[in-house]
C-alpha positions as CSV (number, residue, x, y, z in Angstrom):
1,M,-22.3,-34.2,-198.7
2,G,-24.2,-30.9,-198.1
3,I,-23.5,-29.6,-201.6
4,A,-25.3,-32.4,-203.5
5,P,-28.8,-31.8,-202.1
6,L,-28.4,-28.1,-202.6
7,R,-27.6,-28.6,-206.2
8,L,-30.5,-30.9,-206.7
9,R,-32.8,-28.3,-205.2
10,E,-31.4,-25.7,-207.7
11,A,-31.9,-28.1,-210.6
12,A,-35.4,-28.9,-209.6
13,D,-36.4,-25.2,-209.4
14,D,-34.3,-24.0,-212.3
15,E,-36.0,-23.2,-215.6
16,E,-32.6,-23.5,-217.3
17,S,-32.2,-27.1,-216.5
18,P,-30.8,-29.4,-219.2
19,V,-34.3,-30.8,-219.9
20,A,-35.6,-27.3,-220.7
21,G,-33.1,-26.9,-223.5
22,L,-33.9,-30.1,-225.3
23,P,-35.5,-30.2,-228.7
24,R,-39.2,-31.0,-228.5
25,V,-38.8,-34.6,-229.8
26,L,-36.1,-35.5,-227.3
27,W,-38.1,-33.8,-224.5
28,A,-41.1,-36.0,-225.5
29,I,-39.0,-39.2,-225.5
30,G,-37.6,-38.2,-222.0
31,R,-41.1,-37.8,-220.7
32,A,-42.0,-41.3,-221.9
33,L,-39.3,-42.8,-219.7
34,P,-40.4,-44.0,-216.3
35,A,-37.2,-42.8,-214.7
36,T,-38.2,-39.2,-215.5
37,H,-41.4,-39.4,-213.6
38,M,-39.8,-41.3,-210.7
39,I,-37.2,-38.5,-210.4
40,D,-40.0,-35.9,-210.4
41,V,-41.8,-37.8,-207.5
42,M,-38.6,-38.2,-205.5
43,R,-37.7,-34.5,-205.9
44,G,-41.2,-33.5,-204.9
45,A,-41.2,-35.7,-201.8
46,V,-37.7,-35.0,-200.7
47,L,-36.9,-31.5,-201.8
48,R,-40.2,-29.8,-201.9
49,S,-42.2,-31.8,-199.3
50,A,-45.0,-32.1,-201.9
51,G,-48.1,-34.0,-201.2
52,P,-49.7,-36.8,-203.2
53,L,-51.9,-34.3,-205.1
54,D,-48.9,-32.3,-206.2
55,M,-47.2,-35.4,-207.6
56,L,-50.4,-36.8,-209.1
57,P,-49.4,-36.1,-212.8
58,S,-46.2,-38.1,-212.4
59,L,-47.8,-40.8,-210.4
60,L,-50.5,-41.2,-213.1
61,A,-47.8,-41.3,-215.8
62,L,-46.0,-44.0,-213.9
63,A,-49.2,-46.0,-213.6
64,A,-50.0,-45.6,-217.3
65,I,-46.5,-46.7,-218.3
66,S,-46.8,-49.7,-216.0
67,V,-50.1,-50.8,-217.6
68,V,-48.6,-50.5,-221.1
69,L,-45.4,-52.4,-220.2
70,V,-47.4,-55.2,-218.5
71,A,-49.7,-55.5,-221.5
72,I,-46.7,-55.8,-223.8
73,S,-45.1,-58.4,-221.5
74,I,-48.3,-60.5,-221.4
75,R,-48.5,-60.4,-225.1
76,G,-44.9,-61.5,-225.4
77,V,-45.3,-64.3,-223.0
78,R,-48.4,-65.5,-224.8
79,R,-46.6,-65.5,-228.1
80,L,-43.8,-67.6,-226.6
81,T,-46.1,-70.2,-225.0
82,V,-48.4,-70.7,-228.0
């Protein structure tokens, strides 16, 4: 049980993480996924004891993704009810 958090810390600080080696297109797709930003926030809070300002870029990305998904959902529901 003590090994997993240590490995997560290494992965969070490692410039040679799997994401760093992705082609630019795949990296951009990965950054568009909400899970990527949520993992960044969790790593910051749990492993680095980062404050809200340190995690602001990921929090803003999550908010933006949420707004887009809600807008798409509203449009889809309106299309079904009309």
